[in-house]
N, C-alpha and C positions, 0 to 999 in steps of 0.2 A: 504494500500500500504506500503510495507516494505521500510525502509530507505535504500538508496544505496550509495555506494562510489566506485569509480574505481581507482585502484592502479596498477602500472606496476610491472610485475615480472622482477626483475633486476638480473644482474650477481651475486650479493651477496646473492640472494635468492635461488640460484640453486647449484646443485652438479656439478661435473666435466663433466657430460654428458649434462648439460644445462636443467636438469629437476628440477622443484621446490622441494626444500628440506623441508620436513614437519615441522621442528621447525621454519623455516623462514616463511613458509606459515601461521603458527599459529600466528606468530608475525604480519603478515599483517592483520589477522582477529582481533587481539587485537587493531591495529591501526584503523580499521573500527569501532570497538565497542567504541573506544575512541571518534571518530567523532560522532557516534550515541548518546553517553552519553551527549556530549556538546549540540547537537541539541535538545535532548529530555528534559534534565534537565535544560538547560540554564546555565551550569557551566562547564568550562574546567577542565581537570585533575589537572593542576597546582594549580588552586584555590581549587578544591576538596581536594587534598592531603595537600596543604599548609595551607591556612587560615581556611578551614573547618575541617581539621584534620580527614578526612574521606577517605576510600578506597573502592574499589570494587574488591576484589580478586575473582578469579574463584574457585568454590567449586567442581564442577564436569565438565567433558568435554568428549564428545564422538565425534569422527570424522570418516567420511566415505569418502574415496577417490575413485572417479569414473574414472577419466581420469587425466593423468599427466599434470601438468602445465609446461609451457616451457618459457624460457627466452625470453623477448620481448613481451609476451602477456599482454593484459590489463585485469586484473582480476576485475570483478564487484562483490562486496560483498553486498548481500541483508540481512539486519538485521531485524528480526521480534521479537517482544516481545510476548512471549507465555503466561506468567503468572507473576503476581505480588504477592509476599508474604509479610509478615510483615516486613522483612528486606532483602528479596532476590528477584531476578528476574530470570526468565528462558528465555533464548534467543535461537534463531535458526538463523544460518548464512548459506546462500546458496551462494557458489562461482561459478561464470560462466564466460565464455569467449565467447563473441558474442552470448550470450543466451544459449550456450551449457554448461551443468553441468560439474563441475570439482570436487568439494567436498562439503560436508555439515558438519557443526559443531553444536552440541547441547550443551549448557552450562548453568550452574547456577552460578550466582554471588551474593555475599552478601555484603550489606553495613556495614562497620565496622568503629569503632572508632580506628584510627591508634595509639592512645596512649595506648589503652588496648588490641587491637586485637580482641575485642568482637563485635558481631553483634549489630546493633542499628536499631530501627524502622525508616522507611522512614519518613522524615519530611512531613507534610500534603500537602504542595504545590508540592513537588516532587511526592508524591503518586498520587495526582490528575492528574498530567501530565502523569505519567506512565500508569494509568488506561485508560486515553483517548487514548494513543498510543496502548495499548493492545486491546482496543475495535476496533480501526481503523484497526489494523493488522489482527484481526479475521474476519473482513468483507470481 
């Protein structure tokens, strides 16, 4: 079962016609992934970036928009872990409103040392958690 979070499409997320503006929709996806990361790894981004000196920048991103999002809708983001690499993860995010598809995002993120900007291997406890989530998401 994918991790889900529901976020409202607000005025500031839309263009003048009240349609979700894609950079803002991707910011909502990032917020959903931030919540997923905290739930999956047991560490919030403030701690990850601060005391851990680690980051999860996006390496690749592909988006397919199916139906426009509109101001006032509640956007549910389902985050699935597709693959765990040495220092990367492949995620898929499905955005829906009342179960109806709006858009999908496929992305790869890499764990980096923020001091050097270089990829680092997943700590073993995080890898174990990630692999368990990937197995559950594949079922």
